[in-house]
C-alpha positions in Angstrom: 39.3 -213.0 14.5 41.0 -209.9 13.3 37.7 -208.2 12.7 36.4 -209.2 16.1 39.6 -207.8 17.7 39.2 -204.5 15.8 35.6 -204.1 17.0 36.5 -204.9 20.6 39.3 -202.3 20.4 37.1 -199.7 18.8 34.4 -200.2 21.5 36.9 -199.8 24.2 38.2 -196.5 22.7 34.6 -195.1 22.6 33.7 -196.0 26.1 35.7 -193.2 27.9 34.3 -190.6 25.5 30.8 -191.9 26.1 31.2 -191.8 29.9 32.5 -188.2 29.6 29.5 -187.1 27.5 27.0 -188.8 29.9 28.7 -187.1 32.9 28.5 -183.7 31.2 24.8 -184.3 30.4 24.2 -185.3 34.0 26.0 -182.1 35.2 23.9 -179.9 32.9 20.7 -181.6 34.0 21.6 -181.1 37.7 22.6 -177.5 37.1 19.3 -176.8 35.3 17.3 -178.5 38.1 19.2 -176.3 40.7 18.4 -173.2 38.7 14.8 -174.0 38.3 14.5 -174.9 42.0 16.3 -171.7 43.0 13.9 -169.7 40.8 10.9 -171.4 42.3 12.3 -170.8 45.8 12.8 -167.1 45.1 9.2 -166.8 43.7 7.9 -168.6 46.7 9.9 -166.4 49.0 8.5 -163.2 47.4 5.0 -164.6 47.7 5.6 -165.5 51.3 7.1 -162.0 52.1 4.2 -160.2 50.4 1.6 -162.4 52.0 3.1 -162.3 55.4 3.6 -158.5 55.1 0.0 -158.0 54.1 -1.1 -160.1 57.0 1.1 -158.2 59.4 -0.2 -154.9 58.2 -3.8 -156.0 58.6 -3.0 -157.1 62.1 -1.4 -153.7 62.9 -4.3 -151.8 61.4 -6.8 -153.9 63.4 -4.9 -153.3 66.6 -4.9 -149.5 66.0 -8.6 -149.6 65.3 -9.2 -151.6 68.5 -7.3 -149.0 70.5 -9.6 -146.4 69.1 -13.0 -148.1 69.2 -12.4 -150.8 71.8 -12.6 -154.6 71.6 -15.0 -156.2 69.1 -18.5 -157.0 70.5 -17.6 -155.4 73.9 -20.3 -153.3 75.5 -18.5 -150.1 76.6 -20.5 -147.2 78.0 -17.6 -144.8 77.3 -17.2 -145.8 73.7 -16.5 -142.7 71.5 -16.0 -144.5 68.1 -17.2 -147.5 66.3 -16.1 -149.9 63.5 -17.2 -149.0 60.0 -16.3 -152.0 58.0 -13.7 -151.6 55.2 -13.3 -149.8 51.9 -11.0 -150.1 48.9 -7.6 -148.4 49.4 -4.2 -148.2 47.9 -0.7 -148.7 49.2 2.8 -148.1 47.7 4.6 -151.3 46.8 7.6 -151.8 44.6 7.3 -148.5 42.8 3.6 -148.7 42.1 0.3 -148.4 43.9 -1.6 -151.6 44.7 -5.3 -151.9 45.7 -6.1 -153.5 49.1 -8.9 -153.3 51.6 -8.7 -150.5 54.2 -10.3 -150.9 57.6 -12.4 -148.0 58.7 -13.4 -146.4 62.0 -15.7 -143.5 62.7 -16.7 -141.4 65.7 -20.2 -141.7 67.0 -21.0 -138.5 65.2 -19.9 -140.1 61.9 -16.5 -138.4 61.4 -13.9 -140.6 59.7 -10.9 -141.6 61.9 -7.5 -142.0 60.0 -5.4 -144.9 61.3 -1.7 -143.8 61.7 -0.2 -146.8 60.0 -2.5 -146.5 57.0 -1.6 -142.8 56.6 2.1 -143.7 56.7 2.0 -146.6 54.2 -0.3 -144.8 51.8 1.9 -141.7 51.5 2.9 -140.8 47.9 6.4 -139.7 48.9 8.1 -143.1 48.3 6.6 -143.1 44.8 7.9 -139.6 44.1 11.4 -140.5 45.3 11.3 -143.7 43.2 10.3 -141.7 40.1 13.2 -139.2 40.6 15.7 -142.0 41.2 14.6 -143.9 38.1 15.0 -140.8 36.0 18.5 -140.1 37.5 19.7 -143.5 36.5 18.4 -143.1 32.9 15.1 -144.9 32.9 12.6 -143.0 30.8 9.0 -142.5 31.8 7.9 -144.9 29.0 10.1 -147.7 30.4 9.3 -147.1 34.0 6.9 -150.0 34.4 9.4 -152.4 32.7 12.1 -151.4 35.3 10.0 -152.6 38.2 10.2 -156.1 39.6 7.0 -158.0 39.0 4.8 -158.7 42.0 4.4 -162.3 43.1 0.9 -161.8 44.3 -1.9 -160.9 41.8 -2.7 -157.5 43.2 -4.5 -154.8 41.1 -2.0 -152.0 40.5 -1.7 -148.5 38.9 0.7 -145.5 38.9 3.2 -146.9 36.4 2.0 -145.2 33.2 4.1 -142.6 31.4 1.7 -139.7 32.5 1.6 -140.8 36.1 5.3 -141.1 36.4 5.8 -137.7 34.7 3.4 -136.0 37.1 5.2 -137.5 40.1 8.6 -136.5 38.7 7.5 -132.9 38.1 5.9 -132.6 41.5 8.9 -134.1 43.3 11.5 -132.0 41.4 9.5 -128.8 41.9 9.3 -129.4 45.6 13.0 -130.2 45.7 13.8 -127.0 43.7 11.7 -124.8 46.0 13.5 -126.3 49.0 17.0 -125.9 47.6 16.5 -122.4 46.3 15.0 -121.3 49.5 17.5 -122.6 52.0 18.8 -120.3 54.7 22.6 -119.7 54.2 23.2 -117.5 57.3 24.9 -120.3 59.2 27.4 -121.1 56.4 31.0 -120.0 57.2 32.0 -119.5 53.6 35.7 -119.6 52.6 35.5 -119.9 48.9 32.9 -119.4 46.2 32.9 -120.8 42.6 30.5 -119.7 39.9 30.0 -121.2 36.4 27.4 -121.4 33.7 26.1 -124.1 31.4 23.9 -123.8 28.3 20.9 -126.1 28.1 18.4 -125.8 25.3 19.3 -122.1 24.7 19.0 -121.3 28.5 22.1 -120.4 30.5 22.0 -122.0 34.0 24.3 -120.3 36.5 25.4 -122.4 39.5 27.2 -121.2 42.6 29.3 -123.7 44.7 30.5 -122.8 48.1 33.4 -124.3 50.2 33.1 -123.8 53.9 35.8 -123.4 56.6 36.0 -127.2 56.9 36.5 -127.7 53.2 33.0 -129.1 52.6 31.2 -128.2 49.3 27.7 -126.8 49.2 25.6 -126.0 46.2 24.4 -122.5 47.1 22.1 -121.5 44.2 21.0 -122.0 40.7 19.6 -119.3 38.4 18.3 -119.3 34.8 19.3 -116.5 32.5 19.3 -115.7 28.8 23.1 -115.1 28.8 26.0 -115.4 31.2 26.1 -111.6 31.7 26.7 -109.3 34.6 23.0 -108.8 35.3 22.3 -112.5 35.6 25.4 -113.1 37.8 24.5 -110.2 40.0 21.0 -111.4 40.4 22.3 -114.9 41.5 24.7 -113.4 44.0 22.1 -111.0 45.3 19.7 -113.9 45.9 22.4 -115.7 47.9 22.8 -112.5 50.0 19.1 -112.2 50.5 19.1 -115.8 51.8 21.6 -115.0 54.4 25.0 -115.5 52.8 27.5 -113.1 54.4 28.9 -110.6 51.9 30.5 -108.4 54.6 33.3 -110.9 55.1 36.4 -111.7 52.9 35.8 -114.6 50.6 37.9 -116.1 47.8 35.9 -116.2 44.5 37.1 -118.5 41.8 35.7 -117.8 38.3 36.5 -118.9 34.8 37.8 -115.6 33.7 34.7 -113.9 32.2 34.6 -110.2 32.8 30.8 -110.4 33.5 31.4 -112.7 36.5 34.2 -110.5 37.9 32.0 -107.4 37.6 29.1 -109.2 39.3 31.3 -110.4 42.2 32.5 -106.8 42.8 29.0 -105.5 42.6 27.9 -107.7 45.5 31.0 -108.3 47.6 32.9 -105.2 46.9 36.5 -105.1 48.2 35.7 -108.2 50.4 36.1 -110.5 47.4 39.5 -111.9 46.4 39.0 -112.8 42.8 41.0 -115.8 41.4 40.8 -116.3 37.6 41.0 -120.0 36.6 44.5 -120.8 35.5 43.3 -123.7 33.3 40.9 -121.4 31.4 43.6 -118.7 31.1 46.1 -121.2 29.6 43.4 -122.6 27.2 42.5 -119.1 26.0 46.1 -118.2 25.3 47.0 -121.5 23.6 44.0 -121.4 21.3 45.3 -118.2 19.7 48.7 -119.7 18.9 50.0 -121.8 16.0 50.1 -125.5 16.7 53.9 -125.8 16.7 54.2 -123.1 19.4 51.5 -124.4 21.7 53.5 -127.1 23.6 56.3 -124.7 24.7 53.9 -121.9 25.7 51.7 -124.4 27.6 54.8 -125.7 29.5 56.0 -122.1 30.2 52.6 -121.2 31.8 52.6 -124.4 33.8 56.1 -123.6 35.1 55.0 -120.1 36.1 51.9 -121.3 37.9 53.9 -123.9 39.7 56.4 -121.3 41.1 56.7 -121.1 44.8 56.4 -117.3 44.9 53.7 -115.1 43.4 56.3 -112.5 42.4 58.4 -115.1 40.6 55.3 -116.4 38.8 54.3 -112.9 37.7 57.8 -112.2 36.3 57.8 -115.5 34.3 54.3 -114.7 32.8 55.3 -111.1 31.9 58.5 -112.4 30.2 56.4 -114.8 28.2 54.1 -112.0 27.1 57.0 -110.0 25.9 58.3 -112.9 23.8 54.9 -113.3 22.2 54.0 -109.7 21.7 55.4 -108.9 18.3 54.3 -112.1 16.5 51.1 -113.0 18.4 49.4 -109.9 19.9 46.1 -111.7 20.4 47.6 -114.3 22.6 49.6 -111.6 24.4 46.5 -109.6 25.1 44.7 -112.7 26.5 47.6 -113.5 28.7 47.9 -110.0 30.1 44.2 -109.5 30.7 43.6 -110.3 34.4 47.1 -111.7 34.8 47.4 -110.7 38.4 44.1 -112.3 39.3 45.4 -115.7 38.1 47.9 -115.5 41.0 45.5 -114.4 43.8 45.6 -117.8 45.5 49.4 -118.0 45.3 49.6 -114.7 47.2 47.7 -116.3 50.1 50.6 -118.7 50.7 48.5 -121.8 51.1 49.7 -125.4 51.2 50.4 -126.6 47.6 47.6 -129.2 47.5 44.9 -126.6 48.4 46.5 -123.9 46.2 46.1 -126.2 43.2 42.5 -126.9 44.0 41.5 -123.3 44.4 43.5 -122.0 41.4 41.1 -123.5 38.9 37.3 -124.0 38.6 37.7 -127.8 38.4 35.6 -128.5 41.4 32.5 -126.8 40.0 33.2 -128.1 36.4 32.9 -131.6 37.8 29.4 -130.6 39.1 28.6 -129.0 35.7 29.5 -132.3 34.0 26.9 -134.1 36.1 24.3 -131.6 35.0 25.3 -132.1 31.4 25.1 -135.9 31.6 21.6 -135.7 33.0 20.5 -133.0 30.6 21.7 -135.1 27.6 19.0 -137.7 28.4 16.2 -135.3 27.8 14.9 -135.3 24.2 12.5 -132.4 24.4 12.7 -129.3 26.7 9.5 -127.4 27.5 10.8 -124.0 28.7 13.1 -122.5 31.3 11.2 -123.9 34.3 11.8 -127.4 33.1 15.5 -126.7 32.5 15.8 -125.2 36.0 14.0 -128.2 37.7 16.3 -130.7 36.0 19.4 -128.6 36.8 18.4 -128.5 40.5 17.7 -132.3 40.4 21.1 -132.9 39.0 23.0 -130.8 41.5 21.0 -132.3 44.4 22.0 -135.8 43.2 25.6 -134.8 42.7 25.7 -133.2 46.2 25.1 -136.6 47.8 28.6 -137.7 46.4 30.5 -134.6 47.4 33.8 -134.9 49.2 35.9 -132.4 51.1 38.1 -130.4 48.8 41.5 -131.9 48.4 44.1 -130.4 50.7 41.5 -129.1 53.2 43.1 -131.0 56.1 46.1 -128.7 56.5 45.0 -125.9 54.2 41.7 -124.5 55.4 43.2 -123.0 58.6 45.8 -120.9 56.7 43.1 -119.9 54.2 40.8 -118.6 56.9 43.7 -116.7 58.5 44.5 -115.1 55.1 40.9 -114.1 54.7 40.9 -112.6 58.2 44.0 -110.6 57.3 42.3 -109.4 54.1 39.3 -108.3 56.2 41.6 -106.4 58.6 43.5 -104.6 55.8 40.2 -103.7 54.0 38.8 -102.3 57.3 42.0 -100.3 57.9 41.9 -98.9 54.4 38.3 -97.9 54.8 38.9 -96.2 58.1 41.9 -94.3 56.6 39.7 -93.1 53.7 37.0 -91.9 56.0 39.5 -90.0 58.2 41.0 -88.2 55.1 37.5 -87.4 54.0 36.6 -85.9 57.4 39.8 -83.8 57.4 
């Protein structure tokens, strides 16, 4: 009796566990069935969309052919064209080219008539754009085919090989480069200009970024050079001038502190340029020449000076700092004093604080250069300066789609444009005075 009772009790203890296991198994089975059903429905939906789309395209093409040649089997004395059967053709679908039948029409003299819908759908432009976009997100030409969704219908396809994708990418980026580097700049109301360089595969790529009167950013030009010297910078700016950029108006030019850039700016803009040396670069150059234990205090002293409300006060603080460093650290002192006044050019314009901070450094263009560097790092082998330039233009064109107005533009661009107008007036007055003295 005791054994029977124990068995009954044991069986009752197992039953809830058994029910739980069976319920979980049923849930897994149901979930698996739902997943398989959903997958099948998606496959069927793709097949339906592709089949229905192909049928709709065939109907559109036949309607266009009918408008050209007239109804089938109709006897028309005024008929000027006739049906000519069909021929193998290709259309762009899902990042590749697929082979389909192309309806044909000819004039009575035998000249082929191109149907508008076929011309539109068979264009190579979507493929070129797809190839560029895939490269921008990091898909290599070798893996391009794997990145495409499989077609539900068994259609013959091509255009996904490494060589085909490379050719499309080169063609698309070259066309984009020619367009970008040839744009007319005469309608641009430029307020500020930033210039910076980046080294890619032993080639220096100079990039010019403009900020217009509304605070919007524009990539103005890209130029390849052996080094970031005055000749290359002057050539870049001269090209912008030749494309219509106004160099006879005052403009704020923000540079990283290189003497070559400053010289090139003055070669092209003359006295119209208000040169602002990047405060972040200046602080970095000074700090790098100091012992580690002294760096925090000097860094904070420079930050306090650049944060001063008045340009005169800021200059006094920087000069005092240079005097404290002179005897022990002449190298850091020389770096601080070189171009000191040009690190305060924006502060003298008395702009709202937010915009002043944005235009006192080259951070805006350095963010753009970071985008170029990220894309360039994906390339394993460079084949000359032309390739470097194409990839650079591709990177800046992609980055430009995500540009925002410069921070502080809302209440700051109007004071900036007024300050530039005052600089124009003072420069004109100084020029007139010089001419009068010369005539006397």
